[in-house]
All heavy atoms as an XYZ file, in Angstrom:
1009
protein
N     112.079     61.054    130.739
C     111.746     62.461    130.772
C     111.521     63.008    129.364
O     110.563     63.694    129.119
C     112.855     63.258    131.467
C     112.578     64.753    131.438
S     113.981     65.751    131.842
C     113.770     65.887    133.587
N     112.363     62.678    128.425
C     112.290     63.253    127.096
C     111.023     62.857    126.356
O     110.565     63.585    125.501
C     113.545     62.887    126.300
C     114.772     63.573    126.848
C     116.034     63.193    126.106
O     115.933     62.551    125.058
O     117.105     63.549    126.580
N     110.423     61.689    126.685
C     109.194     61.286    126.006
C     108.028     62.195    126.391
O     107.044     62.275    125.662
C     108.873     59.823    126.305
O     108.627     59.665    127.685
N     108.115     62.877    127.537
C     107.064     63.788    127.988
C     107.253     65.198    127.426
O     106.403     66.034    127.584
C     107.091     63.897    129.517
C     106.923     62.590    130.227
C     107.253     62.732    131.700
O     107.267     63.866    132.209
O     107.512     61.703    132.322
N     108.357     65.431    126.783
C     108.720     66.763    126.336
C     108.761     66.861    124.818
O     108.942     65.872    124.121
C     110.082     67.145    126.919
C     110.187     67.161    128.449
C     111.624     67.428    128.872
C     109.248     68.185    129.044
N     108.620     68.072    124.340
C     108.733     68.359    122.912
C     110.164     68.798    122.613
O     110.737     69.584    123.360
C     107.822     69.538    122.523
C     106.366     69.212    122.452
C     105.592     69.106    123.596
C     105.758     69.044    121.218
C     104.243     68.830    123.526
C     104.399     68.769    121.137
C     103.641     68.663    122.290
N     110.694     68.354    121.487
C     111.966     68.906    121.027
C     111.693     70.321    120.542
O     110.534     70.707    120.306
C     112.560     68.090    119.870
O     111.698     68.215    118.736
C     112.760     66.630    120.248
N     112.724     71.079    120.347
C     112.546     72.446    119.861
C     111.904     72.434    118.473
O     111.055     73.272    118.154
C     113.885     73.229    119.898
C     113.634     74.723    119.706
C     114.875     72.675    118.881
C     114.859     75.589    119.992
N     112.277     71.448    117.648
C     111.668     71.330    116.321
C     110.193     70.987    116.391
O     109.386     71.510    115.622
N     109.838     70.093    117.331
C     108.429     69.743    117.513
C     107.618     70.962    117.943
O     106.517     71.200    117.447
C     108.272     68.642    118.566
C     108.779     67.286    118.099
O     108.890     67.067    116.873
O     109.067     66.447    118.980
N     108.179     71.732    118.883
C     107.455     72.925    119.338
C     107.355     73.949    118.212
O     106.323     74.600    118.052
C     108.117     73.549    120.572
C     107.338     74.738    121.146
C     105.952     74.321    121.633
C     108.110     75.410    122.257
N     108.405     74.066    117.427
C     108.362     74.991    116.292
C     107.219     74.615    115.353
O     106.422     75.472    114.956
C     109.701     74.986    115.560
N     107.110     73.352    115.008
C     106.037     72.903    114.115
C     104.661     73.071    114.755
O     103.704     73.473    114.097
C     106.263     71.450    113.715
C     107.334     71.271    112.650
C     107.438     69.825    112.186
N     107.999     68.955    113.221
C     109.301     68.861    113.507
N     110.171     69.592    112.842
N     109.726     68.040    114.459
N     104.551     72.784    116.041
C     103.258     72.866    116.729
C     102.791     74.304    116.926
O     101.590     74.559    117.022
C     103.343     72.158    118.082
N     103.741     75.234    116.999
C     103.383     76.612    117.354
C     103.390     77.585    116.182
O     102.776     78.641    116.257
C     104.356     77.132    118.410
O     105.659     77.250    117.862
N     104.122     77.264    115.131
C     104.265     78.216    114.031
C     105.435     79.157    114.225
O     105.634     80.071    113.437
N     106.220     78.942    115.272
C     107.437     79.728    115.491
C     108.612     79.005    114.857
O     108.591     77.787    114.714
C     107.699     79.908    116.992
C     106.714     80.772    117.754
C     106.929     80.635    119.256
C     106.828     82.227    117.320
N     109.629     79.740    114.492
C     110.837     79.109    113.970
C     111.720     78.678    115.135
O     111.575     79.173    116.263
C     111.640     80.078    113.082
O     112.081     81.182    113.888
C     110.799     80.585    111.902
N     112.643     77.789    114.848
C     113.594     77.350    115.871
C     114.427     78.535    116.352
O     114.646     78.701    117.557
C     114.476     76.200    115.330
C     113.619     74.941    115.163
C     115.668     75.940    116.240
C     114.317     73.794    114.449
N     114.845     79.382    115.427
C     115.640     80.547    115.840
C     114.820     81.487    116.713
O     115.342     82.094    117.653
C     116.226     81.278    114.635
O     115.202     81.770    113.801
N     113.522     81.621    116.434
C     112.664     82.457    117.278
C     112.558     81.857    118.675
O     112.627     82.578    119.674
C     111.279     82.608    116.657
N     112.400     80.537    118.753
C     112.330     79.885    120.066
C     113.623     80.084    120.844
O     113.592     80.316    122.054
C     112.007     78.395    119.911
C     110.562     78.100    119.511
C     110.409     76.653    119.082
C     109.615     78.449    120.643
N     114.751     80.025    120.168
C     116.027     80.287    120.847
C     116.074     81.724    121.354
O     116.521     82.003    122.459
C     117.192     80.006    119.907
C     117.396     78.535    119.650
C     118.611     78.298    118.754
N     118.745     76.889    118.474
C     118.918     76.369    117.268
N     119.019     77.174    116.219
N     119.029     75.078    117.099
N     115.607     82.655    120.521
C     115.568     84.059    120.927
C     114.658     84.255    122.136
O     115.018     84.952    123.092
C     115.100     84.931    119.752
C     114.839     86.357    120.146
C     115.892     87.235    120.341
C     113.543     86.807    120.344
C     115.650     88.546    120.725
C     113.295     88.118    120.723
C     114.358     88.994    120.912
N     113.474     83.647    122.116
C     112.541     83.794    123.229
C     113.088     83.154    124.502
O     112.796     83.625    125.598
C     111.160     83.241    122.867
C     110.509     84.011    121.733
C     109.828     83.350    120.719
C     110.593     85.395    121.665
C     109.244     84.052    119.674
C     110.017     86.103    120.627
C     109.339     85.429    119.630
O     108.777     86.138    118.603
N     113.898     82.127    124.358
C     114.578     81.545    125.518
C     115.574     82.557    126.084
O     115.544     82.883    127.266
C     115.279     80.244    125.111
C     116.106     79.622    126.235
O     115.934     80.004    127.419
O     116.927     78.741    125.927
N     116.446     83.080    125.224
C     117.454     84.050    125.685
C     116.804     85.297    126.287
O     117.330     85.892    127.212
C     118.376     84.470    124.527
C     119.346     83.410    124.087
C     120.379     83.947    123.101
N     119.804     84.646    121.954
C     119.416     84.068    120.823
N     119.505     82.757    120.688
N     118.926     84.782    119.834
N     115.654     85.678    125.755
C     114.951     86.876    126.223
C     114.121     86.622    127.474
O     113.582     87.564    128.053
C     114.026     87.405    125.122
O     114.763     87.676    123.963
N     113.967     85.361    127.840
C     113.171     85.030    129.013
C     111.681     85.003    128.761
O     110.888     84.915    129.701
N     111.275     85.070    127.517
C     109.849     85.094    127.188
C     109.250     83.688    127.229
O     108.147     83.491    127.715
C     109.636     85.746    125.802
C     110.085     87.202    125.872
C     108.191     85.639    125.350
C     110.189     87.881    124.543
N     109.996     82.722    126.716
C     109.534     81.333    126.721
C     110.757     80.433    126.923
O     111.421     80.052    125.976
C     108.821     80.977    125.409
C     108.185     79.588    125.344
C     107.065     79.449    126.377
C     107.640     79.314    123.949
N     111.025     80.166    128.168
C     112.168     79.319    128.513
C     111.792     77.851    128.373
O     110.663     77.469    128.704
C     112.612     79.593    129.940
C     113.120     81.015    130.128
C     114.345     80.994    131.000
N     114.790     82.331    131.330
C     115.796     82.929    130.716
N     116.446     82.322    129.766
N     116.158     84.129    131.083
N     112.707     77.009    127.910
C     112.413     75.569    127.826
C     112.190     74.982    129.207
O     112.699     75.496    130.210
C     113.669     74.975    127.201
C     114.545     76.103    126.823
C     114.038     77.345    127.466
N     111.433     73.894    129.254
C     111.195     73.201    130.516
C     112.478     72.524    130.990
O     112.710     72.395    132.193
C     110.087     72.175    130.347
N     113.313     72.124    130.032
C     114.557     71.434    130.379
C     115.598     71.727    129.303
O     115.278     71.763    128.112
C     114.307     69.925    130.465
C     115.547     69.117    130.654
N     116.240     69.101    131.838
C     116.223     68.308    129.803
C     117.294     68.312    131.703
N     117.303     67.818    130.480
N     116.835     71.931    129.736
C     117.961     72.073    128.816
C     118.973     71.001    129.178
O     119.388     70.901    130.333
C     118.600     73.485    128.898
C     119.795     73.587    127.958
C     117.568     74.562    128.572
N     119.333     70.195    128.198
C     120.310     69.136    128.423
C     121.650     69.763    128.782
O     122.188     70.578    128.031
C     120.436     68.269    127.171
C     121.314     67.060    127.389
O     122.555     67.252    127.522
O     120.783     65.941    127.429
N     122.196     69.380    129.932
C     123.446     69.963    130.435
C     124.636     69.656    129.527
O     125.571     70.452    129.439
C     123.727     69.462    131.851
N     124.602     68.541    128.836
C     125.739     68.142    127.994
C     125.661     68.716    126.583
O     126.669     69.141    126.031
C     125.834     66.613    127.926
C     126.068     65.985    129.269
N     127.225     66.170    129.995
C     125.269     65.191    130.022
C     127.139     65.519    131.140
N     125.958     64.920    131.191
N     124.461     68.711    126.020
C     124.319     69.143    124.628
C     123.769     70.560    124.480
O     123.896     71.168    123.429
C     123.371     68.195    123.864
O     122.059     68.293    124.437
C     123.873     66.762    123.899
N     123.118     71.049    125.530
C     122.469     72.358    125.449
C     121.143     72.304    124.712
O     120.530     73.337    124.451
N     120.709     71.100    124.375
C     119.470     70.954    123.619
C     118.277     71.330    124.486
O     118.195     70.974    125.640
C     119.327     69.517    123.088
C     118.465     69.453    121.856
C     118.974     69.812    120.617
C     117.136     69.069    121.945
C     118.191     69.783    119.485
C     116.334     69.038    120.819
C     116.861     69.395    119.590
O     116.073     69.370    118.477
N     117.339     72.063    123.886
C     116.164     72.551    124.605
C     114.989     71.589    124.452
O     114.740     71.088    123.358
C     115.770     73.926    124.058
C     116.791     75.005    124.287
C     116.492     76.193    123.371
N     117.324     77.329    123.624
C     118.509     77.527    123.057
N     119.008     76.651    122.221
N     119.215     78.610    123.339
N     114.262     71.399    125.549
C     113.067     70.561    125.578
C     111.931     71.365    126.185
O     112.124     72.093    127.146
C     113.311     69.298    126.419
C     114.374     68.425    125.834
C     115.710     68.493    126.066
C     114.189     67.368    124.904
N     116.377     67.550    125.336
C     115.457     66.830    124.616
C     113.069     66.807    124.296
C     115.642     65.770    123.740
C     113.250     65.749    123.424
C     114.526     65.242    123.148
N     110.750     71.233    125.598
C     109.592     72.010    126.024
C     108.468     71.096    126.490
O     108.237     70.037    125.909
C     109.098     72.889    124.875
C     110.090     73.951    124.488
C     111.126     73.671    123.604
C     110.020     75.218    125.038
C     112.054     74.645    123.269
C     110.943     76.198    124.700
C     111.959     75.907    123.818
O     112.877     76.860    123.493
N     107.747     71.529    127.515
C     106.617     70.776    128.053
C     105.388     71.005    127.168
O     105.256     72.035    126.502
C     106.324     71.223    129.481
N     104.485     70.053    127.201
C     103.247     70.155    126.411
C     102.472     71.429    126.746
O     101.846     72.029    125.871
C     102.383     68.918    126.641
N     102.538     71.858    128.026
C     101.818     73.083    128.433
C     102.399     74.341    127.783
O     101.801     75.406    127.866
C     101.887     73.291    129.955
C     101.473     72.137    130.811
C     102.596     71.116    131.020
O     103.672     71.463    131.528
O     102.369     69.961    130.646
N     103.546     74.231    127.156
C     104.164     75.404    126.534
C     103.730     75.607    125.090
O     104.045     76.635    124.494
C     105.689     75.299    126.633
C     106.184     75.411    128.063
C     107.699     75.289    128.141
O     108.246     74.224    127.966
N     108.336     76.425    128.402
N     102.995     74.655    124.545
C     102.529     74.804    123.165
C     101.574     75.991    123.057
O     101.705     76.828    122.160
C     101.852     73.506    122.654
C     101.218     73.726    121.288
C     102.856     72.368    122.603
N     100.630     76.084    123.975
C      99.643     77.182    123.926
C     100.313     78.543    124.025
O     100.052     79.424    123.181
C      98.600     76.988    125.025
C      97.480     78.001    124.981
C      96.338     77.582    125.940
N      95.388     78.634    126.071
C      95.408     79.545    127.042
N      96.330     79.510    127.981
N      94.505     80.492    127.084
N     101.183     78.802    125.025
C     101.859     80.105    125.050
C     102.696     80.363    123.795
O     102.744     81.497    123.307
C     102.753     80.032    126.288
C     102.216     78.939    127.120
C     101.498     78.004    126.205
N     103.305     79.326    123.242
C     104.089     79.504    122.013
C     103.183     79.916    120.855
O     103.548     80.775    120.046
C     104.846     78.221    121.684
N     102.000     79.329    120.789
C     101.037     79.708    119.740
C     100.552     81.142    119.938
O     100.348     81.882    118.969
C      99.861     78.750    119.727
C     100.211     77.399    119.157
C      99.033     76.467    119.188
N      99.373     75.199    118.571
C      98.650     74.102    118.705
N      97.541     74.111    119.427
N      99.022     72.994    118.111
N     100.349     81.526    121.186
C      99.938     82.911    121.480
C     101.034     83.870    121.023
O     100.763     84.874    120.360
C      99.630     83.080    122.985
C      98.339     82.314    123.341
C      99.517     84.557    123.363
C      98.070     82.198    124.832
N     102.273     83.564    121.364
C     103.396     84.407    120.944
C     103.427     84.507    119.426
O     103.554     85.607    118.867
C     104.730     83.842    121.481
C     104.797     83.963    123.003
C     105.925     84.555    120.832
C     105.930     83.168    123.647
N     103.308     83.378    118.747
C     103.354     83.379    117.281
C     102.259     84.266    116.694
O     102.512     85.071    115.799
C     103.233     81.951    116.749
N     101.049     84.130    117.216
C      99.940     84.938    116.697
C     100.133     86.420    116.940
O      99.884     87.243    116.057
N     100.590     86.755    118.128
C     100.777     88.171    118.455
C     101.946     88.778    117.683
O     101.903     89.951    117.312
C     100.962     88.344    119.962
C      99.722     87.968    120.789
C     100.012     88.108    122.281
C      98.516     88.799    120.379
N     102.977     87.990    117.413
C     104.080     88.508    116.598
C     103.627     88.717    115.153
O     104.068     89.655    114.494
C     105.284     87.560    116.645
C     106.010     87.567    117.982
C     106.465     88.954    118.434
N     107.494     89.477    117.556
C     107.684     90.771    117.298
N     106.927     91.686    117.861
N     108.649     91.148    116.500
N     102.727     87.854    114.669
C     102.225     88.024    113.299
C     101.467     89.340    113.144
O     101.381     89.872    112.034
C     101.342     86.841    112.893
C     102.133     85.625    112.453
C     101.256     84.594    111.752
N     100.296     83.979    112.648
C     100.544     82.929    113.417
N     101.726     82.361    113.414
N      99.597     82.430    114.196
N     100.910     89.860    114.239
C     100.217     91.145    114.172
C     101.084     92.259    114.771
O     100.586     93.312    115.155
C      98.815     91.103    114.822
C      97.906     90.164    114.048
C      98.881     90.733    116.289
N     102.385     91.993    114.836
C     103.389     92.997    115.224
C     103.239     93.543    116.637
O     103.580     94.691    116.900
C     103.398     94.168    114.226
O     103.626     93.688    112.925
N     102.738     92.744    117.559
C     102.670     93.208    118.941
C     104.082     93.228    119.503
O     104.844     92.280    119.323
C     101.779     92.317    119.794
C     101.664     92.821    121.243
S     100.518     91.865    122.255
C      99.018     92.802    121.964
N     104.460     94.314    120.182
C     105.796     94.387    120.794
C     105.995     93.299    121.845
O     105.044     92.883    122.523
C     105.821     95.776    121.437
C     104.749     96.547    120.750
C     103.696     95.551    120.355
N     107.235     92.857    121.983
C     107.548     91.774    122.918
C     107.174     92.112    124.354
O     106.713     91.248    125.095
C     109.026     91.412    122.825
C     109.460     90.772    121.509
C     110.954     90.507    121.517
C     108.684     89.508    121.225
N     107.357     93.352    124.762
C     107.011     93.738    126.135
C     105.527     93.515    126.402
O     105.133     93.055    127.478
C     107.387     95.191    126.390
N     104.697     93.816    125.414
C     103.261     93.606    125.580
C     102.909     92.127    125.556
O     102.011     91.681    126.276
C     102.485     94.363    124.505
C     102.508     95.858    124.730
C     101.656     96.602    123.733
O     100.575     96.102    123.373
O     102.079     97.691    123.320
N     103.610     91.363    124.733
C     103.380     89.914    124.705
C     103.687     89.326    126.080
O     102.931     88.485    126.578
C     104.224     89.243    123.609
C     103.701     89.649    122.227
C     104.210     87.716    123.762
C     104.549     89.175    121.064
N     104.750     89.783    126.691
C     105.092     89.313    128.042
C     103.966     89.621    129.017
O     103.626     88.786    129.865
C     106.395     89.948    128.519
S     107.838     89.337    127.655
N     103.362     90.812    128.891
C     102.245     91.162    129.780
C     101.022     90.287    129.524
O     100.337     89.884    130.463
C     101.889     92.634    129.617
C     102.853     93.535    130.387
C     102.415     94.947    130.275
N     102.882     95.366    128.954
C     103.275     96.574    128.631
N     103.203     97.534    129.495
N     103.727     96.855    127.449
N     100.764     89.981    128.251
C      99.636     89.099    127.921
C      99.847     87.737    128.565
O      98.933     87.177    129.173
C      99.471     88.958    126.387
C      98.528     87.816    126.037
C      98.986     90.266    125.776
N     101.063     87.203    128.433
C     101.346     85.879    128.994
C     101.326     85.894    130.519
O     100.865     84.944    131.146
C     102.703     85.378    128.499
C     102.795     85.096    126.992
C     104.226     84.766    126.604
C     101.837     83.995    126.570
N     101.800     86.975    131.106
C     101.873     87.050    132.575
C     100.519     87.319    133.218
O     100.278     86.902    134.346
C     102.869     88.140    132.979
N      99.643     88.032    132.523
C      98.345     88.424    133.094
C      97.223     88.144    132.100
O      96.666     89.077    131.517
C      98.358     89.908    133.465
C      99.470     90.284    134.361
N      99.530     89.903    135.686
C     100.608     90.979    134.123
C     100.644     90.363    136.219
N     101.329     91.007    135.299
N      96.874     86.891    131.894
C      95.830     86.559    130.919
C      94.495     87.260    131.186
O      93.755     87.546    130.256
C      95.676     85.037    131.045
C      96.911     84.573    131.719
C      97.428     85.715    132.536
N      94.198     87.567    132.461
C      92.928     88.228    132.783
C      92.851     89.620    132.149
O      91.767     90.071    131.777
C      92.755     88.326    134.294
N      93.967     90.288    131.999
C      93.982     91.617    131.393
C      94.345     91.604    129.921
O      94.518     92.660    129.314
N      94.427     90.423    129.339
C      94.885     90.300    127.950
C      93.947     90.985    126.963
O      94.403     91.602    126.003
C      95.059     88.834    127.581
N      92.644     90.898    127.199
C      91.700     91.491    126.246
C      91.935     92.988    126.073
O      91.879     93.508    124.963
C      90.267     91.230    126.671
C      89.860     89.800    126.454
C      88.342     89.640    126.519
N      87.981     88.254    126.394
C      87.831     87.627    125.233
N      88.036     88.265    124.112
N      87.481     86.351    125.198
N      92.207     93.681    127.170
C      92.474     95.120    127.089
C      93.736     95.388    126.271
O      93.759     96.314    125.457
C      92.616     95.719    128.483
C      91.312     95.793    129.248
C      91.499     96.354    130.642
O      92.445     97.139    130.865
O      90.682     95.994    131.518
N      94.769     94.594    126.498
C      96.009     94.759    125.735
C      95.788     94.474    124.251
O      96.298     95.199    123.389
C      97.102     93.853    126.291
C      97.621     94.213    127.671
C      98.464     93.075    128.248
C      98.443     95.495    127.616
N      95.019     93.440    123.953
C      94.727     93.099    122.560
C      93.909     94.201    121.895
O      94.186     94.584    120.750
C      93.987     91.761    122.475
C      94.727     90.537    123.013
C      93.849     89.300    122.911
C      96.048     90.321    122.312
N      92.908     94.714    122.612
C      92.081     95.792    122.056
C      92.911     97.048    121.795
O      92.752     97.697    120.763
C      90.919     96.115    122.994
C      89.880     95.004    123.053
O      89.893     94.109    122.184
O      89.056     95.016    124.004
N      93.791     97.377    122.735
C      94.645     98.565    122.554
C      95.568     98.385    121.358
O      95.773     99.317    120.572
C      95.457     98.820    123.824
N      96.110     97.180    121.194
C      96.996     96.928    120.057
C      96.215     97.016    118.744
O      96.693     97.611    117.770
C      97.679     95.565    120.191
C      98.666     95.303    119.110
N      99.822     96.036    118.962
C      98.664     94.410    118.091
C     100.488     95.610    117.912
N      99.806     94.621    117.366
N      95.012     96.462    118.731
C      94.183     96.537    117.532
C      93.884     97.990    117.169
O      93.928     98.364    115.992
C      92.891     95.742    117.719
C      91.955     95.686    116.522
C      92.649     95.097    115.299
C      90.712     94.894    116.869
N      93.602     98.826    118.155
C      93.358    100.255    117.892
C      94.586    100.905    117.262
O      94.460    101.690    116.320
C      92.968    100.981    119.174
S      91.276    100.646    119.700
N      95.765    100.571    117.783
C      97.001    101.120    117.198
C      97.170    100.664    115.747
O      97.533    101.458    114.879
C      98.229    100.690    118.004
C      98.456    101.483    119.268
C      99.829    101.220    119.864
N     100.095     99.814    120.132
C      99.726     99.153    121.226
N      99.053     99.787    122.179
N     100.017     97.886    121.392
N      96.876     99.397    115.499
C      96.983     98.890    114.129
C      95.994     99.593    113.207
O      96.347     99.972    112.076
C      96.733     97.378    114.099
C      97.796     96.494    114.733
C      97.327     95.043    114.765
C      99.124     96.603    114.003
N      94.769     99.793    113.686
C      93.755    100.464    112.868
C      94.149    101.907    112.570
O      93.956    102.388    111.456
C      92.391    100.387    113.552
C      91.813     98.982    113.514
C      90.571     98.802    114.376
O      90.309     99.648    115.264
O      89.870     97.801    114.165
N      94.707    102.600    113.583
C      95.194    103.971    113.334
C      96.318    103.952    112.312
O      96.387    104.819    111.435
C      95.665    104.615    114.634
C      94.555    105.157    115.507
C      95.077    106.055    116.630
N      96.119    105.442    117.438
C      95.920    104.689    118.524
N      94.688    104.455    118.934
N      96.927    104.182    119.195
N      97.183    102.966    112.410
C      98.285    102.842    111.455
C      97.788    102.616    110.040
O      98.315    103.195    109.090
N      96.765    101.792    109.901
C      96.194    101.544    108.579
C      95.539    102.817    108.049
O      95.697    103.170    106.878
C      95.183    100.377    108.618
C      94.372    100.301    107.333
C      95.920     99.064    108.854
N      94.833    103.544    108.900
C      94.206    104.803    108.473
C      95.271    105.805    108.038
O      95.115    106.474    107.010
C      93.350    105.377    109.600
N      96.359    105.896    108.802
C      97.463    106.783    108.424
C      98.073    106.359    107.092
O      98.375    107.205    106.238
C      98.552    106.793    109.503
C      98.103    107.446    110.799
O      97.070    108.152    110.800
O      98.787    107.236    111.827
N      98.246    105.065    106.902
C      98.815    104.555    105.651
C      97.902    104.866    104.473
O      98.366    105.246    103.395
C      99.068    103.050    105.762
N      96.588    104.723    104.673
C      95.632    105.044    103.599
C      95.741    106.518    103.195
O      95.751    106.850    102.007
C      94.207    104.745    104.038
C      93.849    103.300    104.059
C      92.367    103.132    104.461
N      92.084    101.794    104.856
C      91.813    100.795    104.026
N      91.800    101.018    102.742
N      91.560     99.588    104.486
N      95.802    107.401    104.194
C      95.917    108.833    103.897
C      97.209    109.130    103.136
O      97.207    109.873    102.160
C      95.860    109.650    105.182
C      94.462    109.891    105.716
C      94.436    110.914    106.837
N      95.180    110.484    108.006
C      94.713    109.657    108.939
N      93.490    109.180    108.823
N      95.454    109.321    109.974
N      98.306    108.535    103.598
C      99.588    108.802    102.942
C      99.612    108.263    101.517
O     100.093    108.927    100.600
C     100.737    108.193    103.759
C     102.096    108.684    103.342
C     102.253    110.197    103.439
O     101.726    110.815    104.381
O     102.913    110.775    102.543
N      99.076    107.077    101.324
C      99.038    106.511     99.973
C      98.125    107.320     99.068
O      98.395    107.468     97.872
C      98.599    105.049    100.021
C      99.653    104.100    100.586
C      99.077    102.704    100.761
C     100.889    104.063     99.711
N      97.070    107.865     99.616
C      96.193    108.728     98.837
C      96.950    109.975     98.379
O      96.823    110.408     97.227
C      94.971    109.111     99.670
O      94.133    109.958     98.935
N      97.760    110.556     99.295
C      98.578    111.714     98.925
C      99.578    111.354     97.829
O      99.779    112.110     96.874
C      99.325    112.258    100.136
C      98.474    113.069    101.081
C      99.316    113.906    102.033
N      99.678    113.339    103.303
C      98.868    113.016    104.310
N      97.582    113.147    104.174
N      99.314    112.572    105.444
N     100.205    110.203     97.957
C     101.185    109.774     96.959
C     100.502    109.545     95.610
O     101.021    109.953     94.570
C     101.934    108.502     97.433
C     102.758    107.895     96.319
C     102.808    108.834     98.634
N      99.328    108.914     95.638
C      98.590    108.715     94.387
C      98.279    110.044     93.717
O      98.374    110.178     92.494
C      97.300    107.952     94.649
C      97.501    106.483     94.858
C      96.161    105.762     94.962
N      96.373    104.360     95.200
C      95.983    103.708     96.283
N      95.318    104.342     97.237
N      96.221    102.436     96.433
N      97.894    111.050     94.510
C      97.602    112.375     93.953
C      98.841    112.964     93.297
O      98.756    113.565     92.227
C      97.110    113.315     95.053
O      95.894    112.867     95.572
N      99.984    112.800     93.931
C     101.232    113.303     93.353
C     101.570    112.580     92.059
O     102.020    113.196     91.096
C     102.379    113.162     94.351
C     102.295    114.050     95.586
C     103.340    113.641     96.615
C     102.460    115.509     95.189
N     101.342    111.283     92.040
C     101.608    110.508     90.827
C     100.664    110.935     89.718
O     101.085    111.132     88.574
C     101.492    108.995     91.105
C     102.650    108.553     91.993
C     101.448    108.191     89.807
C     102.512    107.136     92.539
N      99.385    111.133     90.058
C      98.397    111.539     89.058
C      98.744    112.892     88.453
O      98.485    113.132     87.279
C      96.998    111.579     89.670
C      96.465    110.191     89.989
O      97.042    109.204     89.493
O      95.482    110.099     90.755
N      99.336    113.795     89.233
C      99.729    115.111     88.707
C     100.832    114.986     87.674
O     100.935    115.794     86.765
C     100.198    116.026     89.845
C      99.124    116.533     90.788
C      99.750    117.341     91.916
C      98.098    117.369     90.032
N     101.675    113.982     87.795
C     102.792    113.811     86.865
C     102.347    113.191     85.556
O     102.995    113.366     84.541
C     103.869    112.926     87.505
C     104.563    113.581     88.663
C     105.571    112.656     89.341
O     105.744    111.515     88.870
O     106.168    113.091     90.321
N     101.259    112.468     85.577
C     100.787    111.822     84.360
C     100.005    112.835     83.531
O      99.062    113.448     84.017
C      99.889    110.631     84.698
C     100.625    109.501     85.374
C      99.704    108.350     85.731
O      98.516    108.371     85.347
O     100.190    107.433     86.401
N     100.421    113.019     82.281
C      99.664    113.963     81.443
C      98.262    113.410     81.189
O      98.083    112.224     80.971
C     100.483    114.024     80.152
C     101.306    112.777     80.138
C     101.501    112.388     81.570
N      97.322    114.302     81.283
C      95.951    113.860     81.021
C      95.324    114.799     80.005
O      95.593    115.996     80.002
C      95.140    113.824     82.314
O      95.046    115.115     82.856
N      94.534    114.247     79.141
C      93.861    115.039     78.112
C      92.403    114.621     78.113
O      92.092    113.434     78.138
C      94.481    114.771     76.736
C      93.845    115.605     75.650
S      94.434    115.203     73.986
C      96.168    115.384     74.144
N      91.550    115.617     78.121
C      90.128    115.348     78.065
C      89.631    115.819     76.717
O      89.953    116.930     76.282
C      89.385    116.084     79.192
O      89.954    115.679     80.437
C      87.902    115.780     79.175
N      88.885    115.000     76.080
C      88.309    115.352     74.775
C      86.803    115.455     74.945
O      86.188    114.594     75.568
C      88.628    114.262     73.726
O      90.038    114.094     73.666
C      88.085    114.631     72.370
N      86.275    116.536     74.423
C      84.830    116.696     74.474
C      84.370    117.132     73.096
O      84.978    117.996     72.470
C      84.434    117.731     75.520
C      82.944    117.825     75.666
C      82.539    118.605     76.904
O      83.387    118.995     77.688
N      81.258    118.827     77.065
N      83.292    116.562     72.642
C      82.721    116.909     71.343
C      81.515    117.818     71.579
O      80.645    117.498     72.388
C      82.281    115.639     70.589
O      83.400    114.767     70.488
C      81.754    115.972     69.215
N      81.527    118.959     70.887
C      80.396    119.882     71.000
C      79.905    120.199     69.589
O      80.690    120.219     68.643
C      80.785    121.197     71.733
C      81.103    120.931     73.180
C      81.911    121.899     71.041
N      78.647    120.470     69.484
C      78.124    120.850     68.155
C      78.772    122.157     67.677
O      79.117    123.026     68.489
C      76.626    121.031     68.378
C      76.337    120.388     69.709
C      77.606    120.377     70.473
N      78.959    122.286     66.387
C      79.649    123.462     65.832
C      78.923    124.760     66.174
O      79.555    125.794     66.390
C      79.824    123.320     64.320
O      78.559    123.163     63.702
N      77.632    124.730     66.255
C      76.860    125.939     66.587
C      77.214    126.389     68.003
O      77.427    127.577     68.263
C      75.337    125.659     66.457
C      74.524    126.850     66.929
C      74.980    125.305     65.031
N      77.333    125.435     68.948
C      77.669    125.758     70.340
C      79.090    126.275     70.427
O      79.383    127.220     71.173
C      77.489    124.542     71.242
N      80.006    125.691     69.631
C      81.395    126.158     69.631
C      81.474    127.575     69.075
O      82.146    128.433     69.651
C      82.277    125.206     68.809
C      83.731    125.591     68.669
C      84.402    125.645     70.050
C      84.457    124.615     67.774
N      80.773    127.844     68.004
C      80.783    129.175     67.419
C      80.211    130.198     68.392
O      80.747    131.297     68.543
C      79.993    129.185     66.116
N      79.171    129.815     69.096
C      78.548    130.721     70.066
C      79.523    130.989     71.218
O      79.618    132.135     71.705
C      77.251    130.149     70.588
N      80.249    129.964     71.635
C      81.202    130.121     72.735
C      82.342    131.035     72.296
O      82.815    131.885     73.073
C      81.730    128.768     73.175
N      82.794    130.854     71.073
C      83.893    131.695     70.568
C      83.429    133.142     70.451
O      84.138    134.065     70.814
C      84.411    131.152     69.235
C      85.117    129.814     69.446
C      85.344    132.175     68.568
C      85.520    129.114     68.180
N      82.206    133.373     69.954
C      81.682    134.730     69.813
C      81.510    135.395     71.185
O      81.690    136.607     71.310
C      80.322    134.720     69.094
C      80.474    134.444     67.600
O      81.593    134.634     67.079
O      79.474    134.028     66.977
N      81.193    134.593     72.200
C      80.962    135.160     73.518
C      82.288    135.610     74.057
O      82.475    136.577     74.709
C      80.347    134.130     74.447
């Protein structure tokens, strides 16, 4: 049986998830091992679980909430809509971050003393002073 299965370390390497993440996803019911050794508690994963593990890893890298990841895995036909909605949220977040950083930059620029030097011909300066 074990030759047909991946160890938790093998699945971690194949998927880009850490071993601790795989343990968490097991406890959370998101990605349960195909087999758990009754004596050692060691987790074993089927080859078919590599793809869902990679999907989880990718979606976590883009900060998709676990509840939505569960929906993607449970309903692949509706996954595109969930992915598009998440991308829209990320884009709004980036736009909000840009605006806020722009405000912060403006505040920083106000604190920095700035001096502008302009050279004018003496005749123009005298005329400006007389005016």
